[in-house]
A tleap script that builds the chain and sets N, CA, C and O, in Angstrom:
source leaprc.protein.ff14SB
mol = sequence {
  NMET LYS ILE GLN LEU ILE LEU TYR ALA SER
  LEU ALA HIE LEU LEU PRO GLU GLU SER SER
  GLY ASN SER CYS PHE VAL GLU MET ALA PRO
  GLY THR THR ILE ARG SER LEU PHE GLU ARG
  PHE GLN VAL PRO LEU ASP SER PRO LYS ILE
  ILE PHE LEU ASN GLY ARG HIE ALA MET GLU
  ASP HIE LEU LEU HIE ASN GLY ASP ARG ILE
  ALA VAL PHE PRO PRO ILE ALA GLY CGLY
}
set mol.1.N position { -211.636 50.166 138.426 }
set mol.1.CA position { -210.122 50.567 139.254 }
set mol.1.C position { -210.204 51.216 140.373 }
set mol.1.O position { -211.117 51.983 140.676 }
set mol.2.N position { -209.057 50.880 141.175 }
set mol.2.CA position { -209.646 51.967 142.280 }
set mol.2.C position { -208.524 53.116 142.716 }
set mol.2.O position { -207.308 52.931 142.755 }
set mol.3.N position { -209.082 54.088 142.966 }
set mol.3.CA position { -208.217 55.541 143.044 }
set mol.3.C position { -208.672 55.795 144.473 }
set mol.3.O position { -209.693 55.508 145.098 }
set mol.4.N position { -207.061 56.714 144.889 }
set mol.4.CA position { -207.585 57.777 145.913 }
set mol.4.C position { -207.860 58.858 145.888 }
set mol.4.O position { -207.003 59.363 145.164 }
set mol.5.N position { -208.690 59.808 146.293 }
set mol.5.CA position { -209.303 61.162 145.955 }
set mol.5.C position { -208.887 61.476 147.281 }
set mol.5.O position { -209.399 60.903 148.243 }
set mol.6.N position { -207.803 62.534 147.438 }
set mol.6.CA position { -207.417 63.361 148.870 }
set mol.6.C position { -207.641 64.786 148.423 }
set mol.6.O position { -207.036 65.320 147.493 }
set mol.7.N position { -208.779 65.479 149.342 }
set mol.7.CA position { -208.885 66.646 148.791 }
set mol.7.C position { -208.455 67.820 150.370 }
set mol.7.O position { -208.585 67.565 151.567 }
set mol.8.N position { -208.083 68.725 149.880 }
set mol.8.CA position { -207.456 69.561 151.264 }
set mol.8.C position { -208.058 70.798 151.393 }
set mol.8.O position { -208.277 71.448 150.371 }
set mol.9.N position { -208.347 71.212 152.425 }
set mol.9.CA position { -208.491 72.674 152.948 }
set mol.9.C position { -210.187 72.867 152.576 }
set mol.9.O position { -210.897 72.061 153.178 }
set mol.10.N position { -210.983 73.923 151.575 }
set mol.10.CA position { -211.851 74.160 151.563 }
set mol.10.C position { -212.486 73.422 150.806 }
set mol.10.O position { -213.689 73.612 150.633 }
set mol.11.N position { -211.738 72.299 150.116 }
set mol.11.CA position { -212.398 71.242 148.980 }
set mol.11.C position { -212.540 69.965 149.880 }
set mol.11.O position { -212.632 69.134 148.976 }
set mol.12.N position { -212.605 69.380 150.812 }
set mol.12.CA position { -212.702 68.308 151.763 }
set mol.12.C position { -213.958 68.030 152.061 }
set mol.12.O position { -214.264 66.873 152.350 }
set mol.13.N position { -214.884 69.033 152.039 }
set mol.13.CA position { -216.356 68.696 152.338 }
set mol.13.C position { -216.935 68.352 150.815 }
set mol.13.O position { -218.142 68.299 150.580 }
set mol.14.N position { -216.129 68.176 150.035 }
set mol.14.CA position { -216.818 67.275 148.919 }
set mol.14.C position { -216.950 65.475 148.982 }
set mol.14.O position { -217.554 64.664 148.280 }
set mol.15.N position { -216.145 65.361 150.077 }
set mol.15.CA position { -216.084 63.744 149.911 }
set mol.15.C position { -216.937 63.354 150.816 }
set mol.15.O position { -217.414 63.982 151.761 }
set mol.16.N position { -217.162 61.893 150.349 }
set mol.16.CA position { -218.775 61.188 150.613 }
set mol.16.C position { -218.303 61.369 152.655 }
set mol.16.O position { -217.298 61.778 153.237 }
set mol.17.N position { -219.321 60.950 153.016 }
set mol.17.CA position { -219.608 60.757 154.321 }
set mol.17.C position { -218.251 59.887 154.988 }
set mol.17.O position { -217.342 60.277 155.722 }
set mol.18.N position { -218.536 58.585 154.411 }
set mol.18.CA position { -217.603 57.675 154.946 }
set mol.18.C position { -216.235 57.578 154.878 }
set mol.18.O position { -215.468 56.725 155.324 }
set mol.19.N position { -215.970 59.013 153.985 }
set mol.19.CA position { -214.366 58.883 154.084 }
set mol.19.C position { -213.763 59.035 155.556 }
set mol.19.O position { -214.320 59.453 156.571 }
set mol.20.N position { -212.647 58.638 155.398 }
set mol.20.CA position { -211.690 59.056 156.332 }
set mol.20.C position { -210.629 60.216 156.039 }
set mol.20.O position { -209.748 60.347 155.189 }
set mol.21.N position { -211.058 60.959 157.042 }
set mol.21.CA position { -210.449 62.531 156.888 }
set mol.21.C position { -210.714 63.428 155.495 }
set mol.21.O position { -211.626 64.009 154.905 }
set mol.22.N position { -209.370 63.155 155.389 }
set mol.22.CA position { -209.961 64.180 154.098 }
set mol.22.C position { -209.249 63.140 152.710 }
set mol.22.O position { -208.473 63.634 151.892 }
set mol.23.N position { -209.516 62.242 152.680 }
set mol.23.CA position { -209.388 61.123 152.000 }
set mol.23.C position { -210.501 59.926 151.361 }
set mol.23.O position { -211.378 59.457 152.087 }
set mol.24.N position { -210.391 59.636 150.369 }
set mol.24.CA position { -211.686 58.105 150.222 }
set mol.24.C position { -210.828 57.399 149.161 }
set mol.24.O position { -209.907 57.855 148.483 }
set mol.25.N position { -211.395 56.103 149.193 }
set mol.25.CA position { -211.080 55.301 147.943 }
set mol.25.C position { -212.228 55.180 147.062 }
set mol.25.O position { -213.317 54.867 147.545 }
set mol.26.N position { -212.088 55.405 145.768 }
set mol.26.CA position { -213.364 55.140 145.133 }
set mol.26.C position { -213.122 54.415 143.497 }
set mol.26.O position { -212.045 54.675 142.961 }
set mol.27.N position { -213.973 53.652 142.845 }
set mol.27.CA position { -214.107 53.021 142.117 }
set mol.27.C position { -214.555 53.630 140.920 }
set mol.27.O position { -215.668 54.142 140.801 }
set mol.28.N position { -213.299 53.552 139.625 }
set mol.28.CA position { -213.695 54.766 138.618 }
set mol.28.C position { -213.678 53.386 137.293 }
set mol.28.O position { -213.539 52.197 137.580 }
set mol.29.N position { -213.789 53.728 136.385 }
set mol.29.CA position { -214.088 52.759 134.885 }
set mol.29.C position { -212.716 53.205 134.199 }
set mol.29.O position { -212.351 54.379 134.268 }
set mol.30.N position { -212.037 52.320 133.594 }
set mol.30.CA position { -210.361 52.141 132.751 }
set mol.30.C position { -210.926 53.524 131.970 }
set mol.30.O position { -212.113 53.726 131.715 }
set mol.31.N position { -209.858 54.391 131.662 }
set mol.31.CA position { -210.316 55.280 130.799 }
set mol.31.C position { -210.993 57.103 131.323 }
set mol.31.O position { -211.448 58.045 130.675 }
set mol.32.N position { -210.780 56.909 132.499 }
set mol.32.CA position { -211.355 57.729 133.277 }
set mol.32.C position { -210.355 58.761 133.368 }
set mol.32.O position { -209.197 58.374 133.520 }
set mol.33.N position { -210.611 60.196 133.296 }
set mol.33.CA position { -209.417 61.028 133.362 }
set mol.33.C position { -209.633 62.060 134.877 }
set mol.33.O position { -210.663 61.965 135.545 }
set mol.34.N position { -208.485 63.024 135.256 }
set mol.34.CA position { -208.933 63.444 136.576 }
set mol.34.C position { -210.177 64.522 136.361 }
set mol.34.O position { -210.850 64.886 137.326 }
set mol.35.N position { -210.376 64.908 135.281 }
set mol.35.CA position { -211.818 65.938 135.196 }
set mol.35.C position { -212.791 64.753 135.435 }
set mol.35.O position { -213.716 64.856 136.240 }
set mol.36.N position { -212.647 64.039 134.981 }
set mol.36.CA position { -213.778 63.194 135.168 }
set mol.36.C position { -214.284 63.023 136.475 }
set mol.36.O position { -215.400 63.357 136.873 }
set mol.37.N position { -213.263 62.407 137.194 }
set mol.37.CA position { -212.890 62.514 138.662 }
set mol.37.C position { -213.645 63.509 139.598 }
set mol.37.O position { -214.366 63.270 140.567 }
set mol.38.N position { -213.287 64.649 139.055 }
set mol.38.CA position { -213.587 66.069 139.471 }
set mol.38.C position { -215.296 66.238 139.269 }
set mol.38.O position { -216.169 66.709 139.997 }
set mol.39.N position { -215.302 65.978 138.706 }
set mol.39.CA position { -216.921 65.840 138.169 }
set mol.39.C position { -218.098 65.046 138.670 }
set mol.39.O position { -219.288 65.315 138.831 }
set mol.40.N position { -217.213 63.765 138.901 }
set mol.40.CA position { -218.299 62.946 139.690 }
set mol.40.C position { -218.203 63.537 141.126 }
set mol.40.O position { -219.306 63.682 141.652 }
set mol.41.N position { -217.190 63.892 141.839 }
set mol.41.CA position { -217.419 64.591 143.181 }
set mol.41.C position { -217.298 66.211 143.060 }
set mol.41.O position { -216.480 66.785 143.778 }
set mol.42.N position { -218.070 66.910 142.197 }
set mol.42.CA position { -218.186 68.160 141.926 }
set mol.42.C position { -217.237 69.027 142.483 }
set mol.42.O position { -217.612 69.790 143.374 }
set mol.43.N position { -215.854 69.039 142.039 }
set mol.43.CA position { -214.943 69.558 142.450 }
set mol.43.C position { -214.878 70.949 141.256 }
set mol.43.O position { -214.614 70.824 140.060 }
set mol.44.N position { -215.097 71.841 141.749 }
set mol.44.CA position { -215.267 73.285 140.911 }
set mol.44.C position { -214.198 72.654 139.324 }
set mol.44.O position { -213.077 72.148 139.293 }
set mol.45.N position { -214.907 72.894 138.512 }
set mol.45.CA position { -213.727 72.629 136.926 }
set mol.45.C position { -212.943 74.339 136.867 }
set mol.45.O position { -211.803 74.639 136.513 }
set mol.46.N position { -213.858 75.058 137.269 }
set mol.46.CA position { -213.401 76.697 136.692 }
set mol.46.C position { -212.567 76.982 137.627 }
set mol.46.O position { -211.754 77.813 137.222 }
set mol.47.N position { -212.350 76.590 138.980 }
set mol.47.CA position { -211.379 77.488 139.986 }
set mol.47.C position { -210.330 76.793 139.974 }
set mol.47.O position { -210.219 75.591 139.735 }
set mol.48.N position { -209.315 77.774 140.310 }
set mol.48.CA position { -207.875 77.455 140.646 }
set mol.48.C position { -207.729 76.145 141.726 }
set mol.48.O position { -208.438 75.954 142.714 }
set mol.49.N position { -206.562 75.268 141.229 }
set mol.49.CA position { -206.314 74.277 142.073 }
set mol.49.C position { -204.603 73.908 141.616 }
set mol.49.O position { -203.966 74.361 140.666 }
set mol.50.N position { -204.141 72.857 142.751 }
set mol.50.CA position { -202.962 72.764 142.383 }
set mol.50.C position { -203.293 70.707 142.782 }
set mol.50.O position { -203.656 70.120 143.802 }
set mol.51.N position { -202.984 70.309 141.601 }
set mol.51.CA position { -202.868 68.852 141.447 }
set mol.51.C position { -201.811 67.874 141.585 }
set mol.51.O position { -200.623 68.083 141.337 }
set mol.52.N position { -202.108 67.244 141.826 }
set mol.52.CA position { -200.943 65.746 142.753 }
set mol.52.C position { -201.158 64.851 142.185 }
set mol.52.O position { -202.232 64.395 142.579 }
set mol.53.N position { -200.426 63.836 140.848 }
set mol.53.CA position { -200.978 63.050 141.224 }
set mol.53.C position { -199.757 61.765 141.149 }
set mol.53.O position { -198.892 61.603 140.287 }
set mol.54.N position { -200.025 60.992 142.308 }
set mol.54.CA position { -199.159 60.039 142.618 }
set mol.54.C position { -197.322 61.021 142.966 }
set mol.54.O position { -196.157 60.708 142.724 }
set mol.55.N position { -197.961 62.202 143.599 }
set mol.55.CA position { -196.367 63.170 144.019 }
set mol.55.C position { -196.018 63.764 143.007 }
set mol.55.O position { -194.931 64.343 143.023 }
set mol.56.N position { -196.732 63.789 141.989 }
set mol.56.CA position { -196.460 65.001 140.888 }
set mol.56.C position { -197.356 65.946 140.056 }
set mol.56.O position { -198.452 65.453 139.788 }
set mol.57.N position { -197.164 67.040 139.644 }
set mol.57.CA position { -197.959 67.745 139.494 }
set mol.57.C position { -198.359 66.943 138.015 }
set mol.57.O position { -197.638 66.262 137.285 }
set mol.58.N position { -199.876 67.333 137.883 }
set mol.58.CA position { -200.580 66.812 136.728 }
set mol.58.C position { -201.924 68.028 136.147 }
set mol.58.O position { -202.241 69.052 136.752 }
set mol.59.N position { -202.352 67.675 135.220 }
set mol.59.CA position { -203.692 67.983 134.349 }
set mol.59.C position { -204.541 67.510 134.426 }
set mol.59.O position { -204.530 66.279 134.416 }
set mol.60.N position { -205.904 68.318 134.563 }
set mol.60.CA position { -207.217 67.521 134.395 }
set mol.60.C position { -207.219 66.486 133.454 }
set mol.60.O position { -207.908 65.489 133.669 }
set mol.61.N position { -206.220 66.633 131.959 }
set mol.61.CA position { -206.938 65.711 131.294 }
set mol.61.C position { -206.201 64.102 131.280 }
set mol.61.O position { -206.360 63.060 130.644 }
set mol.62.N position { -205.285 64.613 132.416 }
set mol.62.CA position { -204.496 62.885 132.487 }
set mol.62.C position { -205.551 61.904 132.736 }
set mol.62.O position { -206.683 62.139 133.158 }
set mol.63.N position { -204.990 60.664 132.390 }
set mol.63.CA position { -205.738 59.243 132.606 }
set mol.63.C position { -205.537 58.713 133.903 }
set mol.63.O position { -204.381 58.747 134.325 }
set mol.64.N position { -206.271 58.312 134.502 }
set mol.64.CA position { -206.043 57.721 135.572 }
set mol.64.C position { -205.857 55.985 135.235 }
set mol.64.O position { -206.229 55.346 134.251 }
set mol.65.N position { -205.204 55.585 136.346 }
set mol.65.CA position { -204.876 54.018 136.436 }
set mol.65.C position { -205.363 53.234 137.802 }
set mol.65.O position { -205.811 53.687 138.855 }
set mol.66.N position { -205.115 51.951 137.397 }
set mol.66.CA position { -205.576 51.501 139.299 }
set mol.66.C position { -204.567 52.106 140.047 }
set mol.66.O position { -203.573 52.532 139.458 }
set mol.67.N position { -204.702 52.236 141.596 }
set mol.67.CA position { -203.685 52.568 142.042 }
set mol.67.C position { -203.614 54.008 142.182 }
set mol.67.O position { -203.344 54.450 143.299 }
set mol.68.N position { -203.815 54.811 141.217 }
set mol.68.CA position { -203.240 56.222 141.634 }
set mol.68.C position { -204.003 56.975 142.841 }
set mol.68.O position { -205.020 56.584 143.414 }
set mol.69.N position { -203.152 58.326 143.122 }
set mol.69.CA position { -203.439 58.695 143.806 }
set mol.69.C position { -203.766 60.254 143.626 }
set mol.69.O position { -202.979 60.897 142.931 }
set mol.70.N position { -204.720 60.828 144.122 }
set mol.70.CA position { -205.370 62.238 143.385 }
set mol.70.C position { -205.303 63.104 144.570 }
set mol.70.O position { -206.180 62.806 145.381 }
set mol.71.N position { -204.298 64.406 145.063 }
set mol.71.CA position { -204.166 65.123 145.842 }
set mol.71.C position { -204.391 66.527 145.490 }
set mol.71.O position { -203.367 67.113 145.141 }
set mol.72.N position { -205.655 67.333 145.493 }
set mol.72.CA position { -205.788 68.538 145.423 }
set mol.72.C position { -205.929 69.683 146.373 }
set mol.72.O position { -206.578 69.587 147.414 }
set mol.73.N position { -205.489 70.452 146.104 }
set mol.73.CA position { -205.331 71.728 146.995 }
set mol.73.C position { -206.015 73.240 146.008 }
set mol.73.O position { -206.013 73.727 144.878 }
set mol.74.N position { -206.460 73.431 147.189 }
set mol.74.CA position { -206.714 74.983 146.758 }
set mol.74.C position { -206.288 76.110 147.025 }
set mol.74.O position { -205.493 76.058 147.964 }
set mol.75.N position { -206.472 77.286 146.567 }
set mol.75.CA position { -205.286 78.229 146.200 }
set mol.75.C position { -205.374 78.861 147.763 }
set mol.75.O position { -206.453 79.376 148.053 }
set mol.76.N position { -204.767 78.859 148.352 }
set mol.76.CA position { -204.295 79.140 149.896 }
set mol.76.C position { -202.995 80.412 150.026 }
set mol.76.O position { -201.845 80.486 149.593 }
set mol.77.N position { -203.953 81.398 150.935 }
set mol.77.CA position { -202.831 82.557 150.915 }
set mol.77.C position { -202.715 82.491 152.501 }
set mol.77.O position { -203.194 81.740 153.350 }
set mol.78.N position { -201.785 83.716 152.540 }
set mol.78.CA position { -201.155 83.643 153.955 }
set mol.78.C position { -199.995 84.163 153.969 }
set mol.78.O position { -199.490 84.301 152.855 }
set mol.79.N position { -199.208 84.605 155.117 }
set mol.79.CA position { -198.298 85.105 155.301 }
set mol.79.C position { -197.758 85.244 156.378 }
set mol.79.O position { -196.691 85.852 156.461 }
savepdb mol mol.pdb
quit
């Protein structure tokens, strides 16, 4: 199945070189979770992050489906 992964800010460097900007499309096996996707791209599992699946908040144990779009934001500070 084909998934779009979008990594923002300090996470963007984890994407493959052939990525377009801060996103890439990746083939994953059916039954893959967000956590498995993160493991494949070495997204730190123990660091805080905000995860969106198709525009809605999601957790790492959520199962992915063909065409899903995962966006990940690291914590951002500012004022």
